[in-house]
C-alpha positions in Angstrom: 103.4 149.0 191.5 106.6 150.3 193.1 110.2 149.3 193.4 110.9 146.8 196.2 112.6 149.5 198.3 110.7 152.5 196.9 109.7 153.9 200.3 113.3 154.8 201.1 114.8 154.4 197.6 118.3 155.8 197.8 118.3 157.5 201.2 121.0 160.1 201.5 121.9 161.7 204.8 123.1 165.3 204.9 123.4 168.0 207.5 120.1 169.4 206.1 118.3 166.1 206.7 117.4 163.1 204.5 117.1 163.1 200.7 115.2 160.8 198.4 117.9 160.3 195.8 120.5 162.8 194.6 120.2 166.5 193.6 122.0 168.1 190.7 122.2 171.4 192.7 124.9 169.7 194.8 127.4 169.7 192.0 130.5 171.8 192.8 134.1 171.8 191.8 136.5 174.2 193.5 138.0 176.6 191.0 135.7 175.4 188.2 132.7 177.6 188.5 131.8 177.2 184.8 131.7 173.4 185.0 129.8 173.6 188.3 127.2 175.9 186.8 126.7 173.6 183.8 126.3 170.5 186.0 123.9 172.2 188.4 121.7 173.3 185.5 122.0 170.4 183.1 123.3 167.2 184.7 119.9 165.8 185.9 120.6 162.7 183.7 123.8 162.1 185.5 122.0 162.2 188.8 119.3 159.8 187.5 122.1 157.3 186.6 123.8 157.9 190.0 120.5 157.0 191.7 120.0 153.9 189.6 123.6 152.7 190.1 123.3 153.2 193.9 119.9 151.5 194.1 121.1 148.4 192.1 124.3 148.2 194.2 122.4 148.2 197.5 119.6 145.9 196.2 121.9 143.2 194.7 125.5 143.7 195.9 126.7 140.4 194.5 125.8 141.4 191.0 126.0 145.2 191.1 128.1 146.1 194.1 130.8 147.6 191.9 128.4 150.3 190.8 128.8 152.2 194.1 132.3 152.7 195.5 131.6 154.3 198.8 131.0 152.9 202.3 127.9 154.9 203.2 125.2 157.1 201.8 126.3 160.4 203.4 125.8 163.4 201.2 129.5 163.9 200.6 129.9 160.2 199.6 127.0 160.4 197.2 128.2 163.6 195.7 131.5 161.9 195.0 129.5 159.1 193.3 127.7 161.6 191.2 131.1 163.0 190.2 132.1 159.5 189.1 129.1 159.3 186.8 129.8 162.8 185.5 133.0 161.5 184.0 130.8 159.3 181.7 127.6 161.3 181.2 127.7 165.1 181.2 125.5 167.7 179.5 126.1 169.3 176.2 126.8 173.0 176.7 127.8 176.2 174.9 130.1 178.1 177.2 128.2 178.2 180.5 124.9 177.6 178.8 123.8 173.9 179.4 121.9 172.0 176.7 121.1 168.9 178.7 121.8 165.2 178.1 120.2 163.6 175.0 119.3 161.5 173.2 118.4 158.6 175.5 121.0 156.4 173.8 123.8 158.7 174.8 122.8 158.5 178.5 122.4 154.7 178.2 125.8 154.3 176.6 127.5 156.3 179.3 125.9 154.1 182.0 127.1 150.9 180.2 130.7 152.2 180.0 130.6 153.1 183.6 129.5 149.6 184.6 131.9 147.9 182.2 134.9 149.7 183.6 133.9 148.5 187.1 133.6 144.9 186.0 129.8 144.9 186.2 127.6 143.4 183.4 124.8 146.0 182.8 122.9 146.8 179.6 120.1 149.1 178.6 116.9 147.3 177.8 115.4 148.4 174.5 112.0 147.6 173.2 110.9 148.2 169.6 107.6 149.8 170.7 106.0 153.0 169.4 105.9 155.9 171.8 102.4 155.9 173.3 100.7 156.1 176.6 100.2 152.3 176.8 103.7 151.4 175.7 105.4 153.9 178.1 103.3 152.5 181.0 104.1 148.9 179.9 107.8 149.6 179.7 107.9 151.4 183.1 106.0 148.6 184.8 108.3 146.0 183.3 111.3 147.8 184.8 109.6 148.2 188.2 108.5 144.6 188.3 112.2 143.6 187.7 113.2 146.0 190.5 115.1 148.1 187.9 114.4 151.8 188.3 113.8 153.5 184.9 115.4 156.8 184.0 112.9 159.1 182.3 113.4 162.2 180.2 110.6 164.6 180.6 110.1 166.8 177.6 108.6 170.3 177.3 106.1 169.3 180.0 103.0 171.5 180.2 103.2 171.2 183.9 106.5 173.2 184.0 106.9 172.9 187.8 106.1 170.1 190.2 105.8 169.8 194.0 108.8 168.0 195.3 108.4 166.3 198.7 111.5 166.5 200.9 111.7 163.8 203.6 110.7 165.4 206.9 111.2 168.9 205.6 108.0 169.8 203.7 108.1 170.5 200.0 109.2 172.9 197.3 108.4 173.6 193.7 111.0 172.7 191.0 111.3 172.8 187.2 110.8 169.5 185.4 110.8 170.8 181.8 113.5 169.0 179.7 114.5 167.1 182.8 115.6 163.6 183.7 114.0 161.9 186.7 114.2 158.4 188.2 110.9 156.4 188.3 110.3 154.6 191.6 106.6 153.6 191.2 103.3 153.9 189.4 100.0 154.9 191.1 96.7 154.3 189.3 93.3 155.7 190.2 90.9 152.9 189.4 88.0 155.3 189.4 89.3 157.8 186.9 92.0 155.7 185.2 94.5 158.4 185.9 98.1 157.2 186.3 100.8 159.1 188.3 104.4 158.2 188.1 106.3 158.4 191.4 109.8 159.8 190.7 113.0 160.9 192.5 114.1 164.4 191.4 115.9 167.3 193.0 116.6 165.2 196.1 112.9 164.5 196.8 109.9 162.7 195.6 107.4 164.0 193.0 104.4 162.7 191.1 104.0 163.2 187.3 100.8 162.8 185.3 101.4 160.1 182.6 98.9 161.7 180.2 100.7 165.0 180.4 104.1 163.2 180.0 103.2 161.5 176.7 102.0 164.7 175.1 105.7 165.4 174.3 107.1 162.9 171.8 110.3 164.6 170.6 112.3 165.4 173.8 111.1 162.4 175.8 112.2 158.9 176.5 112.7 156.2 179.1 115.3 153.5 179.7 116.0 150.9 182.4 119.1 148.6 182.8 119.7 145.0 183.8 
């Protein structure tokens, strides 16, 4: 199962080509190198929310159009959108050392404030379910079925790096340990029972093994909004 528009998801156009969602490496503020460094290293959750806001705004402009304030999806416009979200959800840090965005409730609260101040009704969907393989899959599928992309916090993943597919430009390896991604689909192998989560991360698409994901129960979590 995939989002209705998972193939293109949030298609961002830059001078370097197309991107499948945003990339935290784009963060930059002139004269504020410390803040730029912290954001590039630790604001993956901010980008996940920027992806979700943009996807909802384009999918249902009548209800969610206020979540994206720009006329196009050029890279500069989307970077400004990422900066808007950064005002509501930014990483903890000590000096220039980023500590990431956690817990999940903090990320969710920032998204709700962002929406509320733009006149959009949007709430995190919480389920009183234990953290298990079956319940994580159940929750993710619930969000995808409603066309609501979940934000997922990957913990101290044993697969420290993942191949990221860049639209029309090959692939690269990126770190996904203690990292937020945006889930766009679920792919199941009926023969083996293996489940892969399709995600947007670092401006491209990657696939995460669900079994590996649920091994980490402390620094992990998932949330979608409606």
